[in-house]
C-alpha positions in Angstrom: 197.7 -34.4 105.3 201.0 -36.2 106.6 202.3 -39.4 104.9 204.2 -42.3 106.5 206.2 -45.1 104.8 204.0 -48.3 104.7 206.5 -50.9 106.1 208.6 -52.6 103.5 206.6 -51.9 100.6 207.8 -48.4 101.0 204.7 -46.9 100.2 204.1 -43.2 100.9 200.4 -43.4 102.5 198.1 -41.0 104.2 198.4 -41.3 107.9 194.5 -40.9 107.9 193.2 -43.4 105.7 189.4 -44.3 105.0 187.7 -47.4 106.5 184.9 -48.4 104.3 182.8 -51.1 106.2 180.0 -48.3 107.0 179.6 -47.5 103.5 178.1 -50.7 102.9 178.1 -53.0 105.9 175.8 -50.7 108.2 172.5 -49.5 108.0 171.9 -45.9 106.6 174.5 -45.9 104.0 173.8 -43.9 101.1 175.7 -44.3 97.9 175.6 -40.7 96.7 176.7 -39.5 100.1 179.2 -42.1 100.3 181.1 -41.1 96.9 180.8 -37.3 98.0 182.5 -38.3 101.2 185.3 -40.4 99.4 185.9 -37.6 96.8 186.4 -35.1 99.7 189.1 -37.5 101.4 190.9 -37.6 98.1 190.9 -33.9 97.8 192.1 -33.5 101.2 195.0 -36.0 100.5 193.8 -39.0 101.8 195.3 -41.9 99.4 194.6 -45.1 101.5 191.3 -46.9 101.3 190.6 -50.1 103.3 187.5 -52.2 102.1 186.5 -55.9 101.9 184.2 -58.0 99.9 182.0 -58.8 102.9 181.3 -55.0 103.1 178.0 -55.4 101.3 178.9 -58.6 99.3 181.2 -56.4 97.0 179.2 -53.4 96.9 182.0 -51.3 99.1 184.6 -52.3 96.7 182.2 -51.3 93.6 181.9 -47.9 95.3 185.7 -47.7 95.6 185.9 -48.7 91.9 184.3 -45.6 90.9 186.3 -43.6 92.9 189.5 -44.9 91.3 188.4 -44.4 87.9 187.1 -40.9 88.6 190.9 -39.9 90.2 192.7 -41.9 87.4 195.8 -39.4 87.7 196.2 -39.8 91.3 197.9 -43.1 93.1 195.2 -44.3 95.4 196.1 -47.3 97.6 193.7 -50.0 97.7 193.4 -52.7 100.6 190.6 -55.2 100.4 189.9 -58.8 102.3 189.3 -62.3 101.5 186.1 -63.2 103.5 186.5 -66.6 105.4 184.7 -69.2 103.6 182.4 -70.2 106.6 181.3 -66.4 106.8 182.0 -66.4 110.4 183.5 -63.5 112.4 185.7 -63.9 114.5 187.7 -66.8 113.8 187.5 -69.6 116.4 190.5 -71.8 117.7 188.7 -74.8 116.2 188.3 -73.4 112.8 190.5 -75.2 110.1 192.1 -73.7 107.0 189.6 -75.7 104.9 186.8 -73.9 107.1 188.1 -70.6 106.2 190.8 -70.3 103.6 191.3 -72.9 101.4 193.3 -72.2 98.3 190.7 -72.4 95.8 188.7 -70.1 97.8 191.4 -67.4 98.2 192.0 -67.3 94.6 188.3 -67.0 93.7 187.6 -64.2 96.2 190.7 -62.3 95.0 189.5 -62.6 91.3 185.9 -61.3 92.7 187.5 -57.9 94.0 189.8 -57.1 91.5 186.3 -57.4 89.1 184.4 -55.3 91.8 187.3 -52.6 91.9 188.0 -53.0 88.1 191.7 -53.4 88.3 194.1 -55.6 87.4 196.3 -55.7 90.8 195.4 -55.0 94.2 197.9 -53.1 96.4 197.2 -55.1 99.5 195.1 -58.1 99.9 194.1 -59.3 103.6 192.8 -62.3 105.2 189.6 -60.9 107.1 189.9 -63.4 110.0 193.0 -64.9 111.2 194.8 -67.8 113.1 198.4 -67.8 113.3 198.3 -71.9 113.6 196.7 -72.1 110.1 200.3 -71.7 109.1 200.8 -75.1 110.2 199.2 -76.0 107.0 201.8 -75.7 104.1 199.2 -74.9 101.6 198.6 -71.4 103.1 202.3 -70.2 102.8 202.0 -71.4 99.2 198.9 -69.7 98.4 200.2 -66.5 99.8 203.3 -66.6 97.5 201.3 -67.6 94.7 199.3 -64.3 95.0 202.4 -62.2 95.1 203.8 -64.2 92.0 200.8 -64.0 90.2 200.8 -60.3 90.0 197.3 -60.2 91.4 198.5 -58.6 94.7 201.5 -56.4 95.6 201.4 -57.0 99.3 199.6 -59.5 101.6 198.3 -58.8 105.2 196.4 -60.1 108.0 193.4 -58.9 110.0 193.6 -59.9 113.5 190.7 -60.8 115.8 189.4 -58.2 118.2 191.6 -58.2 121.3 194.1 -60.8 120.1 197.0 -59.0 119.0 199.4 -61.6 119.8 197.6 -63.9 117.0 199.4 -62.4 114.3 203.0 -62.4 115.5 203.8 -65.8 113.8 202.5 -64.4 110.4 204.9 -61.4 111.0 207.8 -63.4 112.0 207.6 -66.2 109.2 207.1 -63.2 106.5 203.5 -64.1 105.5 202.6 -60.6 106.4 203.6 -57.6 104.7 201.0 -55.6 106.9 198.9 -56.2 110.1 195.4 -54.5 110.7 194.8 -54.3 114.3 192.5 -52.7 116.7 194.5 -49.8 118.5 192.9 -46.9 120.2 192.8 -45.1 123.7 191.4 -48.2 125.3 192.9 -50.8 123.1 196.8 -50.3 123.7 197.7 -54.0 124.0 199.3 -54.2 120.7 202.1 -52.1 122.0 203.3 -54.9 124.3 204.4 -57.5 121.6 202.8 -56.9 118.2 204.2 -53.5 117.2 207.8 -54.3 118.5 207.9 -57.2 116.2 206.3 -55.4 113.3 209.1 -52.9 113.9 211.8 -55.4 113.6 210.7 -57.2 110.7 209.3 -53.8 108.7 205.8 -54.7 108.6 203.1 -52.0 108.1 200.6 -51.4 110.8 197.1 -50.6 110.3 195.2 -49.1 113.3 191.6 -50.0 112.9 188.4 -49.0 115.1 190.2 -45.8 116.3 186.8 -44.7 117.9 186.0 -48.3 119.8 182.9 -48.7 117.5 181.7 -45.2 118.3 182.5 -44.9 121.9 185.3 -42.7 121.5 183.3 -40.1 119.4 181.9 -39.3 122.7 178.4 -39.1 121.3 176.8 -42.4 122.5 174.3 -42.6 125.3 172.6 -45.0 127.3 169.6 -44.6 125.0 171.5 -45.1 121.9 169.9 -47.4 119.4 170.6 -48.5 116.1 168.0 -50.2 113.1 167.1 -53.6 113.1 170.0 -55.6 111.5 172.5 -53.1 112.1 175.9 -55.0 113.4 176.1 -52.4 116.6 173.1 -53.9 118.1 175.2 -57.2 118.6 178.2 -55.2 119.9 176.7 -52.6 122.2 174.6 -55.0 124.0 173.9 -53.6 127.6 176.6 -54.7 129.5 179.1 -53.4 126.8 177.3 -50.0 126.2 177.2 -49.2 130.1 180.8 -50.0 130.4 181.8 -48.2 127.2 180.0 -45.2 128.3 181.6 -45.0 131.8 185.2 -45.2 130.2 184.1 -42.6 127.6 182.9 -40.2 130.3 186.2 -40.3 132.1 187.9 -38.8 129.0 185.5 -36.0 128.4 187.8 -33.6 130.7 190.7 -34.5 128.9 189.5 -33.2 125.4 191.7 -30.4 124.2 190.2 -26.9 123.3 189.4 -26.8 119.7 189.1 -30.7 119.3 186.5 -33.4 119.3 187.1 -36.5 121.3 187.2 -38.2 118.3 190.1 -36.0 117.0 191.9 -36.4 120.4 191.2 -40.3 119.7 193.2 -40.2 116.3 195.8 -37.9 117.5 196.5 -40.3 120.4 197.1 -43.1 117.8 199.2 -40.8 115.6 201.4 -40.2 118.3 202.9 -43.8 117.7 205.5 -43.9 114.9 204.8 -47.9 114.7 201.6 -47.1 113.0 201.5 -46.6 109.3 197.8 -45.4 109.0 194.9 -45.4 110.9 191.4 -46.1 109.2 188.5 -44.4 110.7 185.0 -45.3 109.2 183.6 -42.1 107.7 180.3 -41.8 105.6 179.5 -38.1 105.4 181.8 -35.1 104.2 181.5 -33.4 107.5 183.2 -36.8 109.2 185.9 -36.9 106.3 186.8 -33.3 107.1 187.2 -33.6 110.9 189.1 -36.7 110.8 191.5 -35.4 108.2 192.1 -32.1 110.3 193.6 -34.4 113.2 196.6 -35.2 110.8 197.1 -31.4 110.4 196.7 -30.9 114.1 199.8 -32.7 114.8 200.9 -35.0 117.9 199.1 -34.5 121.2 201.3 -32.9 124.1 203.2 -35.2 125.8 201.3 -34.7 129.1 198.4 -35.5 127.5 199.3 -38.5 125.7 200.6 -39.8 129.1 197.4 -38.8 130.9 195.4 -40.9 128.2 197.7 -44.0 128.6 196.2 -44.6 132.2 192.8 -45.0 130.4 194.0 -48.4 128.6 191.1 -51.1 129.1 192.2 -54.7 128.5 189.6 -56.7 127.7 189.2 -60.4 126.4 187.1 -61.7 123.3 183.5 -62.4 124.6 180.3 -63.8 122.8 179.4 -60.3 121.5 183.0 -59.1 120.5 182.9 -60.2 116.7 
């Protein structure tokens, strides 16, 4: 495993982290299987784990707490998220701070996360939705500073809405965010335009999420792919999105290097960018952990292939189904 500096925190984090939504927020998750996969990740050098209260109403945090206790001699970095009070994803422009993150709500959910994880201090607490204009309300910067001063969180971050990387730049410029979590992958390259250079300038860490475009970039989806009732992917892969996503993935298949899966190529593309501090693929099985961790040891993609992949940028705008 290779490690990278996590912005101005100066933490040394694994460049392949662990996204924990699927362990409690999707159908088909199994706690025993999840714990086995997490332990394998730790064994392979993963030390950055991204969860959220919203992933199973605290269940994902509780699972991670077990891993922290069973690996007491190792430094594992914990990143979790405060849910918006209205429990609506993504945020909308008309949502106010009182709708989503009034100060008492922030404090209450930080305390819930601390209890779920069984720790006294969070390494990184993030706002699970974000609107830069909330910073017009002076209560928000004060609440962030209170989090840091209280000792309950070492660092504070924001998770920006899908396909809206610019809606986080102010948080970086004004010093509110020590880290920004943003969708960045072969298709979604637009964070490179403005967000990444500003993060670099302010020494703010970048967490690349959704490296596989919710599954498209694994190369395993088909036009007949279905998910159980209640699974979030049913609302994302609506027919219009599934068909278009498959067409974009199909165009990539001839580019996959020998000995790599499309998923490994997707991870290596992200890791070619030094602005990325860590990438957090979702993993529920030991085999997925081993395959994804291997992308770190495989090293950078060849320059010629990286250049080809850059031409597959796919600029999209938020829609009714793009939570």
